[in-house]
Each structure stands twice: as C-alpha cells, then as structure tokens.
MOPAC internal coordinates of N, CA, C and O (Angstrom, degrees):
PM7 1SCF
backbone

  N    0.0000 0     0.00 0     0.00 0    0    0    0
  C    1.4420 1     0.00 0     0.00 0    1    0    0
  C    1.5218 1   108.97 1     0.00 0    2    1    0
  O    1.2310 1   120.38 1   -45.59 1    3    2    1
  N    1.2982 1   116.87 1   134.41 1    3    2    1
  C    1.4562 1   122.17 1   179.88 1    5    3    2
  C    1.5206 1   110.61 1   -74.16 1    6    5    3
  O    1.2310 1   120.77 1   -44.52 1    7    6    5
  N    1.3405 1   116.13 1   135.48 1    7    6    5
  C    1.4626 1   120.83 1   178.84 1    9    7    6
  C    1.5222 1   109.13 1   -79.39 1   10    9    7
  O    1.2310 1   120.98 1   -51.82 1   11   10    9
  N    1.3395 1   115.73 1   128.18 1   11   10    9
  C    1.4550 1   120.95 1  -179.99 1   13   11   10
  C    1.5265 1   110.78 1  -109.48 1   14   13   11
  O    1.2310 1   120.64 1   142.98 1   15   14   13
  N    1.3260 1   116.39 1   -37.02 1   15   14   13
  C    1.4621 1   121.37 1  -178.44 1   17   15   14
  C    1.5281 1   109.28 1  -117.86 1   18   17   15
  O    1.2310 1   120.85 1   -50.00 1   19   18   17
  N    1.3239 1   115.98 1   130.00 1   19   18   17
  C    1.4551 1   120.59 1   177.60 1   21   19   18
  C    1.5229 1   111.02 1   -79.21 1   22   21   19
  O    1.2310 1   120.38 1   148.78 1   23   22   21
  N    1.3255 1   116.87 1   -31.22 1   23   22   21
  C    1.4616 1   122.26 1  -179.94 1   25   23   22
  C    1.5158 1   108.33 1  -124.10 1   26   25   23
  O    1.2310 1   120.97 1   -72.25 1   27   26   25
  N    1.3388 1   115.75 1   107.75 1   27   26   25
  C    1.4618 1   119.70 1  -177.86 1   29   27   26
  C    1.5253 1   109.86 1  -144.33 1   30   29   27
  O    1.2310 1   121.42 1   -14.05 1   31   30   29
  N    1.3314 1   114.88 1   165.95 1   31   30   29
  C    1.4558 1   119.79 1  -177.04 1   33   31   30
  C    1.5214 1   109.88 1  -135.02 1   34   33   31
  O    1.2310 1   120.53 1   -48.84 1   35   34   33
  N    1.3201 1   116.59 1   131.16 1   35   34   33
  C    1.4529 1   123.17 1   172.14 1   37   35   34
  C    1.5173 1   108.15 1   -99.04 1   38   37   35
  O    1.2310 1   120.17 1   -48.80 1   39   38   37
  N    1.3194 1   117.29 1   131.20 1   39   38   37
  C    1.4631 1   121.57 1  -174.37 1   41   39   38
  C    1.5229 1   109.33 1  -128.87 1   42   41   39
  O    1.2310 1   121.25 1   -48.43 1   43   42   41
  N    1.3242 1   115.21 1   131.57 1   43   42   41
  C    1.4652 1   121.48 1   174.56 1   45   43   42
  C    1.5282 1   106.41 1  -109.54 1   46   45   43
  O    1.2310 1   120.22 1   -63.48 1   47   46   45
  N    1.3339 1   117.18 1   116.52 1   47   46   45
  C    1.4589 1   122.72 1  -171.68 1   49   47   46
  C    1.5239 1   110.83 1  -106.30 1   50   49   47
  O    1.2310 1   121.55 1   -49.30 1   51   50   49
  N    1.3221 1   114.64 1   130.70 1   51   50   49
  C    1.4622 1   121.63 1   175.09 1   53   51   50
  C    1.5216 1   108.66 1  -131.97 1   54   53   51
  O    1.2310 1   120.62 1    -0.55 1   55   54   53
  N    1.3020 1   116.43 1   179.45 1   55   54   53
  C    1.4570 1   121.12 1  -175.84 1   57   55   54
  C    1.5326 1   112.63 1   -59.22 1   58   57   55
  O    1.2310 1   119.83 1   134.05 1   59   58   57
  N    1.3260 1   117.93 1   -45.95 1   59   58   57
  C    1.4655 1   121.05 1  -175.44 1   61   59   58
  C    1.5214 1   114.40 1  -118.63 1   62   61   59
  O    1.2310 1   119.76 1   175.78 1   63   62   61
  N    1.3192 1   118.06 1    -4.22 1   63   62   61
  C    1.4597 1   121.18 1  -175.86 1   65   63   62
  C    1.5149 1   110.94 1  -138.68 1   66   65   63
  O    1.2310 1   121.48 1   -40.47 1   67   66   65
  N    1.3262 1   114.78 1   139.53 1   67   66   65
  C    1.4630 1   120.98 1   176.13 1   69   67   66
  C    1.5257 1   107.27 1  -127.93 1   70   69   67
  O    1.2310 1   120.87 1   -58.85 1   71   70   69
  N    1.3286 1   115.95 1   121.15 1   71   70   69
  C    1.4650 1   121.57 1   177.00 1   73   71   70
  C    1.5275 1   107.10 1  -103.09 1   74   73   71
  O    1.2310 1   120.74 1   -52.09 1   75   74   73
  N    1.3370 1   116.19 1   127.91 1   75   74   73
  C    1.4652 1   120.77 1  -177.47 1   77   75   74
  C    1.5206 1   110.37 1  -128.50 1   78   77   75
  O    1.2310 1   121.07 1   -45.20 1   79   78   77
  N    1.3277 1   115.56 1   134.80 1   79   78   77
  C    1.4613 1   122.14 1   177.31 1   81   79   78
  C    1.5266 1   107.54 1  -120.05 1   82   81   79
  O    1.2310 1   120.49 1   -73.08 1   83   82   81
  N    1.3344 1   116.67 1   106.92 1   83   82   81
  C    1.4643 1   122.35 1  -179.64 1   85   83   82
  C    1.5178 1   108.53 1   -93.84 1   86   85   83
  O    1.2310 1   120.76 1   -58.40 1   87   86   85
  N    1.3209 1   116.15 1   121.60 1   87   86   85
  C    1.4603 1   121.37 1  -179.71 1   89   87   86
  C    1.5248 1   109.88 1  -111.06 1   90   89   87
  O    1.2310 1   121.89 1   -48.04 1   91   90   89
  N    1.3348 1   114.00 1   131.96 1   91   90   89
  C    1.4603 1   121.39 1   177.07 1   93   91   90
  C    1.5264 1   105.79 1  -130.20 1   94   93   91
  O    1.2310 1   121.26 1   -80.03 1   95   94   93
  N    1.3404 1   115.19 1    99.97 1   95   94   93
  C    1.4608 1   119.09 1  -173.36 1   97   95   94
  C    1.5160 1   109.60 1    64.93 1   98   97   95
  O    1.2310 1   120.15 1    54.91 1   99   98   97
  N    1.3202 1   117.32 1  -125.09 1   99   98   97
  C    1.4675 1   120.88 1   178.97 1  101   99   98
  C    1.5236 1   112.20 1   -92.74 1  102  101   99
  O    1.2310 1   120.33 1   173.51 1  103  102  101
  N    1.3156 1   116.97 1    -6.49 1  103  102  101
  C    1.4602 1   122.02 1  -179.23 1  105  103  102
  C    1.5221 1   109.06 1   -89.27 1  106  105  103
  O    1.2310 1   120.29 1   -36.31 1  107  106  105
  N    1.3292 1   117.04 1   143.69 1  107  106  105
  C    1.4575 1   120.27 1   177.30 1  109  107  106
  C    1.5162 1   110.17 1  -141.13 1  110  109  107
  O    1.2310 1   121.26 1   -28.98 1  111  110  109
  N    1.3280 1   115.19 1   151.02 1  111  110  109
  C    1.4584 1   121.70 1   176.50 1  113  111  110
  C    1.5203 1   107.36 1  -133.82 1  114  113  111
  O    1.2310 1   120.89 1   -48.26 1  115  114  113
  N    1.3197 1   115.91 1   131.74 1  115  114  113
  C    1.4607 1   121.35 1  -179.46 1  117  115  114
  C    1.5198 1   109.02 1  -112.99 1  118  117  115
  O    1.2310 1   121.36 1   -49.06 1  119  118  117
  N    1.3289 1   115.01 1   130.94 1  119  118  117
  C    1.4658 1   121.04 1   177.71 1  121  119  118
  C    1.5167 1   109.22 1  -136.47 1  122  121  119
  O    1.2310 1   121.75 1   -22.25 1  123  122  121
  N    1.3277 1   114.25 1   157.75 1  123  122  121
  C    1.4563 1   120.51 1   174.57 1  125  123  122
  C    1.5165 1   108.95 1  -120.15 1  126  125  123
  O    1.2310 1   120.86 1   -38.27 1  127  126  125
  N    1.3212 1   115.96 1   141.73 1  127  126  125
  C    1.4586 1   122.85 1  -178.53 1  129  127  126
  C    1.5181 1   108.68 1  -130.31 1  130  129  127
  O    1.2310 1   121.17 1   -23.10 1  131  130  129
  N    1.3184 1   115.38 1   156.90 1  131  130  129
  C    1.4516 1   120.66 1   171.86 1  133  131  130
  C    1.5215 1   109.27 1   -81.44 1  134  133  131
  O    1.2310 1   120.56 1     5.34 1  135  134  133
  N    1.3210 1   116.53 1  -174.66 1  135  134  133
  C    1.4603 1   120.32 1  -174.80 1  137  135  134
  C    1.5254 1   113.45 1  -111.34 1  138  137  135
  O    1.2310 1   119.76 1  -166.58 1  139  138  137
  N    1.3365 1   118.06 1    13.42 1  139  138  137
  C    1.4637 1   119.12 1   176.29 1  141  139  138
  C    1.5205 1   109.53 1   -76.93 1  142  141  139
  O    1.2310 1   120.70 1   -18.00 1  143  142  141
  N    1.3136 1   116.28 1   162.00 1  143  142  141
  C    1.4708 1   120.30 1   179.70 1  145  143  142
  C    1.5195 1   111.01 1   -57.71 1  146  145  143
  O    1.2310 1   120.28 1   137.09 1  147  146  145
  N    1.3315 1   117.07 1   -42.91 1  147  146  145
  C    1.4641 1   120.82 1   179.82 1  149  147  146
  C    1.5301 1   110.62 1   -59.65 1  150  149  147
  O    1.2310 1   120.33 1   136.64 1  151  150  149
  N    1.3251 1   116.97 1   -43.36 1  151  150  149
  C    1.4682 1   120.74 1  -178.52 1  153  151  150
  C    1.5323 1   111.67 1   -71.38 1  154  153  151
  O    1.2310 1   120.33 1   146.09 1  155  154  153
  N    1.3258 1   116.98 1   -33.91 1  155  154  153
  C    1.4643 1   119.39 1   175.91 1  157  155  154
  C    1.5249 1   110.70 1   -66.85 1  158  157  155
  O    1.2310 1   120.48 1   142.78 1  159  158  157
  N    1.3214 1   116.70 1   -37.22 1  159  158  157
  C    1.4680 1   120.47 1   176.19 1  161  159  158
  C    1.5273 1   110.93 1   -66.40 1  162  161  159
  O    1.2310 1   120.24 1   144.49 1  163  162  161
  N    1.3380 1   117.15 1   -35.51 1  163  162  161
  C    1.4732 1   120.42 1   175.41 1  165  163  162
  C    1.5277 1   110.36 1   -62.54 1  166  165  163
  O    1.2310 1   120.31 1   138.46 1  167  166  165
  N    1.3135 1   117.01 1   -41.54 1  167  166  165
  C    1.4637 1   121.65 1   176.89 1  169  167  166
  C    1.5262 1   110.19 1   -61.49 1  170  169  167
  O    1.2310 1   120.45 1   133.86 1  171  170  169
  N    1.3195 1   116.75 1   -46.14 1  171  170  169
  C    1.4702 1   120.80 1   179.31 1  173  171  170
  C    1.5271 1   110.93 1   -61.76 1  174  173  171
  O    1.2310 1   120.08 1   137.70 1  175  174  173
  N    1.3285 1   117.46 1   -42.30 1  175  174  173
  C    1.4719 1   120.89 1   178.17 1  177  175  174
  C    1.5266 1   110.88 1   -62.32 1  178  177  175
  O    1.2310 1   120.23 1   138.43 1  179  178  177
  N    1.3350 1   117.16 1   -41.57 1  179  178  177
  C    1.4703 1   121.91 1   179.14 1  181  179  178
  C    1.5276 1   110.21 1   -60.66 1  182  181  179
  O    1.2310 1   120.68 1   136.84 1  183  182  181
  N    1.3296 1   116.30 1   -43.16 1  183  182  181
  C    1.4640 1   120.00 1  -179.71 1  185  183  182
  C    1.5251 1   111.47 1   -68.61 1  186  185  183
  O    1.2310 1   120.32 1   139.24 1  187  186  185
  N    1.3291 1   117.00 1   -40.76 1  187  186  185
  C    1.4710 1   119.64 1   179.06 1  189  187  186
  C    1.5243 1   111.33 1   -64.72 1  190  189  187
  O    1.2310 1   120.61 1   137.03 1  191  190  189
  N    1.3336 1   116.44 1   -42.97 1  191  190  189
  C    1.4659 1   120.26 1   179.12 1  193  191  190
  C    1.5208 1   111.25 1   -61.28 1  194  193  191
  O    1.2310 1   120.14 1   146.38 1  195  194  193
  N    1.3239 1   117.35 1   -33.62 1  195  194  193
  C    1.4608 1   121.65 1  -179.52 1  197  195  194
  C    1.5165 1   113.43 1   -83.80 1  198  197  195
  O    1.2310 1   119.83 1   174.43 1  199  198  197
  N    1.3342 1   117.92 1    -5.57 1  199  198  197
  C    1.4643 1   121.07 1  -179.61 1  201  199  198
  C    1.5168 1   113.38 1    75.49 1  202  201  199
  O    1.2310 1   120.27 1  -148.42 1  203  202  201
  N    1.3218 1   117.09 1    31.58 1  203  202  201
  C    1.4664 1   121.64 1  -178.19 1  205  203  202
  C    1.5337 1   111.25 1   -57.43 1  206  205  203
  O    1.2310 1   121.00 1   -49.45 1  207  206  205
  N    1.3239 1   115.70 1   130.55 1  207  206  205
  C    1.4630 1   121.28 1  -178.74 1  209  207  206
  C    1.5257 1   112.16 1   -95.14 1  210  209  207
  O    1.2310 1   119.75 1   153.37 1  211  210  209
  N    1.3411 1   118.08 1   -26.63 1  211  210  209
  C    1.4612 1   121.63 1  -179.52 1  213  211  210
  C    1.5195 1   109.23 1  -157.05 1  214  213  211
  O    1.2310 1   120.91 1   -43.02 1  215  214  213
  N    1.3279 1   115.86 1   136.98 1  215  214  213
  C    1.4641 1   121.74 1   174.52 1  217  215  214
  C    1.5248 1   107.81 1  -118.23 1  218  217  215
  O    1.2310 1   120.72 1   -57.40 1  219  218  217
  N    1.3222 1   116.23 1   122.60 1  219  218  217
  C    1.4703 1   122.61 1   176.72 1  221  219  218
  C    1.5122 1   107.04 1  -104.12 1  222  221  219
  O    1.2310 1   120.52 1   -45.16 1  223  222  221
  N    1.3137 1   116.60 1   134.84 1  223  222  221
  C    1.4577 1   118.36 1   179.25 1  225  223  222
  C    1.5097 1   111.83 1  -131.17 1  226  225  223
  O    1.2310 1   121.89 1   -36.93 1  227  226  225
  N    1.3207 1   113.99 1   143.07 1  227  226  225
  C    1.4580 1   123.16 1   174.78 1  229  227  226
  C    1.5148 1   105.44 1  -110.25 1  230  229  227
  O    1.2310 1   120.45 1   -39.67 1  231  230  229
  N    1.3036 1   116.75 1   140.33 1  231  230  229
  C    1.4456 1   118.45 1   178.62 1  233  231  230
  C    1.5139 1   111.48 1  -152.97 1  234  233  231
  O    1.2310 1   121.85 1   -22.05 1  235  234  233
  N    1.3054 1   114.06 1   157.95 1  235  234  233
  C    1.4510 1   120.25 1   170.35 1  237  235  234
  C    1.5220 1   106.97 1  -105.23 1  238  237  235
  O    1.2310 1   120.27 1   -24.94 1  239  238  237
  N    1.2867 1   117.10 1   155.06 1  239  238  237
  C    1.4572 1   124.21 1   179.68 1  241  239  238
  C    1.5276 1   109.60 1    53.44 1  242  241  239
  O    1.2310 1   119.72 1    46.62 1  243  242  241
  N    1.3221 1   118.14 1  -133.38 1  243  242  241
  C    1.4635 1   120.66 1  -177.95 1  245  243  242
  C    1.5234 1   111.76 1  -118.99 1  246  245  243
  O    1.2310 1   119.88 1  -155.99 1  247  246  245
  N    1.3258 1   117.83 1    24.01 1  247  246  245
  C    1.4600 1   121.34 1  -178.45 1  249  247  246
  C    1.5274 1   112.49 1   -65.64 1  250  249  247
  O    1.2310 1   119.88 1   160.93 1  251  250  249
  N    1.3104 1   117.83 1   -19.07 1  251  250  249
  C    1.4580 1   122.29 1  -179.15 1  253  251  250
  C    1.5230 1   112.47 1   -73.64 1  254  253  251
  O    1.2310 1   119.47 1   157.65 1  255  254  253
  N    1.3160 1   118.61 1   -22.35 1  255  254  253
  C    1.4695 1   122.10 1  -171.48 1  257  255  254
  C    1.5350 1   114.39 1   -60.29 1  258  257  255
  O    1.2310 1   118.75 1   130.58 1  259  258  257
  N    1.3409 1   119.98 1   -49.42 1  259  258  257
  C    1.4715 1   118.11 1   178.77 1  261  259  258
  C    1.5299 1   112.67 1   -60.76 1  262  261  259
  O    1.2310 1   120.45 1   137.81 1  263  262  261
  N    1.3340 1   116.74 1   -42.19 1  263  262  261
  C    1.4645 1   119.77 1   179.48 1  265  263  262
  C    1.5162 1   110.68 1   -64.45 1  266  265  263
  O    1.2310 1   120.32 1   135.16 1  267  266  265
  N    1.3185 1   116.99 1   -44.84 1  267  266  265
  C    1.4639 1   120.42 1   179.29 1  269  267  266
  C    1.5263 1   110.36 1   -58.39 1  270  269  267
  O    1.2310 1   120.15 1   134.93 1  271  270  269
  N    1.3257 1   117.32 1   -45.07 1  271  270  269
  C    1.4657 1   121.35 1   179.95 1  273  271  270
  C    1.5231 1   111.76 1   -62.14 1  274  273  271
  O    1.2310 1   120.16 1   139.55 1  275  274  273
  N    1.3214 1   117.30 1   -40.45 1  275  274  273
  C    1.4684 1   120.03 1   178.98 1  277  275  274
  C    1.5175 1   110.93 1   -68.45 1  278  277  275
  O    1.2310 1   120.10 1   135.42 1  279  278  277
  N    1.3287 1   117.41 1   -44.58 1  279  278  277
  C    1.4648 1   119.47 1   178.97 1  281  279  278
  C    1.5319 1   110.51 1   -60.74 1  282  281  279
  O    1.2310 1   120.93 1   137.00 1  283  282  281
  N    1.3213 1   115.84 1   -43.00 1  283  282  281
  C    1.4660 1   120.01 1   179.33 1  285  283  282
  C    1.5273 1   111.10 1   -64.07 1  286  285  283
  O    1.2310 1   119.47 1   138.25 1  287  286  285
  N    1.3260 1   118.61 1   -41.75 1  287  286  285
  C    1.4633 1   121.28 1  -179.79 1  289  287  286
  C    1.5270 1   111.97 1   -68.92 1  290  289  287
  O    1.2310 1   120.45 1   158.87 1  291  290  289
  N    1.3418 1   116.75 1   -21.13 1  291  290  289
  C    1.4687 1   121.59 1   177.59 1  293  291  290
  C    1.5349 1   111.44 1   -93.78 1  294  293  291
  O    1.2310 1   120.35 1  -166.65 1  295  294  293
  N    1.3320 1   116.95 1    13.35 1  295  294  293
  C    1.4734 1   123.12 1   179.18 1  297  295  294
  C    1.5261 1   113.41 1    60.94 1  298  297  295
  O    1.2310 1   120.58 1  -143.26 1  299  298  297
  N    1.3269 1   116.49 1    36.74 1  299  298  297
  C    1.4601 1   121.72 1   174.30 1  301  299  298
  C    1.5270 1   108.69 1  -105.67 1  302  301  299
  O    1.2310 1   120.31 1   -41.07 1  303  302  301
  N    1.3120 1   117.02 1   138.93 1  303  302  301
  C    1.4656 1   121.35 1   176.81 1  305  303  302
  C    1.5174 1   108.99 1   -76.79 1  306  305  303
  O    1.2310 1   120.70 1   -49.24 1  307  306  305
  N    1.3277 1   116.27 1   130.76 1  307  306  305
  C    1.4580 1   120.59 1  -179.26 1  309  307  306
  C    1.5183 1   109.49 1  -143.92 1  310  309  307
  O    1.2310 1   121.48 1   -29.47 1  311  310  309
  N    1.3347 1   114.78 1   150.53 1  311  310  309
  C    1.4619 1   119.84 1   174.12 1  313  311  310
  C    1.5204 1   109.22 1  -145.40 1  314  313  311
  O    1.2310 1   121.56 1   -32.46 1  315  314  313
  N    1.3207 1   114.62 1   147.54 1  315  314  313
  C    1.4586 1   121.44 1   174.95 1  317  315  314
  C    1.5150 1   106.03 1   -96.51 1  318  317  315
  O    1.2310 1   121.02 1   -49.46 1  319  318  317
  N    1.3273 1   115.66 1   130.54 1  319  318  317
  C    1.4580 1   119.88 1  -175.62 1  321  319  318
  C    1.5213 1   110.75 1  -119.16 1  322  321  319
  O    1.2310 1   121.38 1   -25.29 1  323  322  321
  N    1.3101 1   114.97 1   154.71 1  323  322  321
  C    1.4541 1   121.95 1   175.12 1  325  323  322
  C    1.5196 1   107.27 1   -82.62 1  326  325  323
  O    1.2310 1   120.69 1   -58.62 1  327  326  325
  N    1.3164 1   116.29 1   121.38 1  327  326  325
  C    1.4607 1   120.14 1  -175.72 1  329  327  326
  C    1.5274 1   111.98 1   -59.98 1  330  329  327
  O    1.2310 1   119.62 1   153.66 1  331  330  329
  N    1.2949 1   118.33 1   -26.34 1  331  330  329
  C    1.4659 1   120.79 1   179.20 1  333  331  330
  C    1.5228 1   112.25 1   -67.35 1  334  333  331
  O    1.2310 1   120.43 1   160.34 1  335  334  333
  N    1.3256 1   116.77 1   -19.66 1  335  334  333
  C    1.4566 1   120.48 1   179.18 1  337  335  334
  C    1.5215 1   112.68 1   -91.30 1  338  337  335
  O    1.2310 1   120.23 1   172.90 1  339  338  337
  N    1.3287 1   117.16 1    -7.10 1  339  338  337
  C    1.4535 1   121.26 1  -179.53 1  341  339  338
  C    1.5232 1   108.67 1   -93.43 1  342  341  339
  O    1.2310 1   120.55 1   -18.45 1  343  342  341
  N    1.3429 1   116.56 1   161.55 1  343  342  341
  C    1.4582 1   118.61 1  -178.70 1  345  343  342
  C    1.5265 1   110.59 1   -66.99 1  346  345  343
  O    1.2310 1   120.47 1   -37.18 1  347  346  345
  N    1.2953 1   116.70 1   142.82 1  347  346  345
  C    1.4614 1   122.31 1  -179.18 1  349  347  346
  C    1.5200 1   109.73 1   -76.34 1  350  349  347
  O    1.2310 1   120.99 1   -36.43 1  351  350  349
  N    1.3108 1   115.70 1   143.57 1  351  350  349
  C    1.4560 1   121.23 1   177.91 1  353  351  350
  C    1.5176 1   107.84 1  -102.88 1  354  353  351
  O    1.2310 1   119.83 1   -66.11 1  355  354  353
  N    1.3489 1   117.94 1   113.89 1  355  354  353
  C    1.4594 1   119.38 1  -179.46 1  357  355  354
  C    1.5304 1   110.91 1   -71.21 1  358  357  355
  O    1.2310 1   120.81 1   -22.57 1  359  358  357
  N    1.3007 1   116.06 1   157.43 1  359  358  357
  C    1.4552 1   120.37 1   177.16 1  361  359  358
  C    1.5110 1   111.75 1    92.70 1  362  361  359
  O    1.2310 1   121.58 1    17.24 1  363  362  361
  N    1.3128 1   114.58 1  -162.76 1  363  362  361
  C    1.4559 1   120.38 1  -177.13 1  365  363  362
  C    1.5161 1   111.79 1   -68.21 1  366  365  363
  O    1.2310 1   120.00 1   -46.33 1  367  366  365
  N    1.3104 1   117.61 1   133.67 1  367  366  365
  C    1.4567 1   122.28 1  -178.59 1  369  367  366
  C    1.5191 1   110.18 1   -78.85 1  370  369  367
  O    1.2310 1   120.67 1   -51.09 1  371  370  369
  N    1.3275 1   116.33 1   128.91 1  371  370  369
  C    1.4659 1   122.13 1   172.01 1  373  371  370
  C    1.5071 1   107.86 1  -140.53 1  374  373  371
  O    1.2310 1   120.58 1   -20.21 1  375  374  373
  N    1.3263 1   116.50 1   159.79 1  375  374  373
  C    1.4598 1   120.33 1   179.16 1  377  375  374
  C    1.5237 1   111.50 1   -65.46 1  378  377  375
  O    1.2310 1   120.50 1   144.60 1  379  378  377
  N    1.3397 1   116.65 1   -35.40 1  379  378  377
  C    1.4635 1   119.75 1   179.04 1  381  379  378
  C    1.5235 1   109.75 1   -66.12 1  382  381  379
  O    1.2310 1   119.93 1   137.55 1  383  382  381
  N    1.3486 1   117.74 1   -42.45 1  383  382  381
  C    1.4611 1   120.26 1   177.94 1  385  383  382
  C    1.5300 1   110.31 1   -63.49 1  386  385  383
  O    1.2310 1   120.43 1   141.60 1  387  386  385
  N    1.3330 1   116.79 1   -38.40 1  387  386  385
  C    1.4621 1   119.67 1   177.14 1  389  387  386
  C    1.5226 1   110.98 1   -60.90 1  390  389  387
  O    1.2310 1   120.32 1   133.65 1  391  390  389
  N    1.3217 1   117.00 1   -46.35 1  391  390  389
  C    1.4643 1   121.09 1  -179.52 1  393  391  390
  C    1.5225 1   110.33 1   -63.83 1  394  393  391
  O    1.2310 1   120.37 1   140.19 1  395  394  393
  N    1.3249 1   116.90 1   -39.81 1  395  394  393
  C    1.4613 1   122.03 1  -178.52 1  397  395  394
  C    1.5278 1   111.48 1   -70.35 1  398  397  395
  O    1.2310 1   119.70 1   156.37 1  399  398  397
  N    1.3116 1   118.17 1   -23.63 1  399  398  397
  C    1.4628 1   120.69 1  -174.38 1  401  399  398
  C    1.5155 1   113.56 1   -80.07 1  402  401  399
  O    1.2310 1   119.91 1   166.86 1  403  402  401
  N    1.3187 1   117.77 1   -13.14 1  403  402  401
  C    1.4538 1   119.59 1  -175.97 1  405  403  402
  C    1.5215 1   111.89 1   -67.49 1  406  405  403
  O    1.2310 1   121.04 1   -44.82 1  407  406  405
  N    1.2855 1   115.61 1   135.18 1  407  406  405
  C    1.4531 1   123.54 1   167.65 1  409  407  406
  C    1.5017 1   105.45 1  -134.75 1  410  409  407
  O    1.2310 1   119.99 1   -49.24 1  411  410  409
  N    1.2932 1   117.62 1   130.76 1  411  410  409
  C    1.4549 1   120.15 1  -175.83 1  413  411  410
  C    1.5153 1   111.36 1   -59.95 1  414  413  411
  O    1.2310 1   119.98 1   -51.64 1  415  414  413
  N    1.3385 1   117.65 1   128.36 1  415  414  413
  C    1.4533 1   120.35 1  -178.72 1  417  415  414
  C    1.5176 1   113.29 1   -79.85 1  418  417  415
  O    1.2310 1   119.51 1   175.69 1  419  418  417
  N    1.3111 1   118.54 1    -4.31 1  419  418  417
  C    1.4777 1   119.93 1  -178.74 1  421  419  418
  C    1.5057 1   112.23 1   -84.03 1  422  421  419
  O    1.2310 1   120.10 1   180.00 1  423  422  421

C-alpha cells in the first residue's frame, strides 16, 4: 500500500474506551482514552501537538460521532472507515491491535 500520510492516527472507538495509535514515519505511540468530552479533547490536543494529518476511525453503532465532531471542530482531518476495507490483524483481536492496524486508504 502506498503511503499517503506521514503522520496519521488509527482509532478504535467504543462506548467507554478509545484506543489510538499515532504513527509518525516508522515511530508509533499507542494511547487509550475515555469517552468523556474532556478526554476526547485530550485526544484531539495530542493529535494536534503531533501534527497529525489524518485520523481514521472504526466504530460500532454511533459512538464515533462525538469524537468525529470534536476532531472536526479542532481542525483535524478525520474519516470513519469500514473495518472490512482495512487490513486484517492476525492473532488475538484487541482494541489496541485494531487501532495499530489502520493505514489510511487514501
């Protein structure tokens, strides 16, 4: 897959937990956040400080909506993706592995 963004973040969104993997070149940092407005703003600040160019998120139901709205209001590029279109992660499924598996399809 061709690399389009040098600094991007894969996010796995759930009702009470958000796992995020921020990649900058070959370096990556994984963090987990809660789902309150304050914690979503902390996630947005972390991405802005790192110069994130695109955030891809996978979600079930509509849990992605508050995060998407906050990222958009903070002038961060974000998209919700269909997990079936992302690369599969072999082995045991975890939210951190899901977040780490994202690569921007653009």
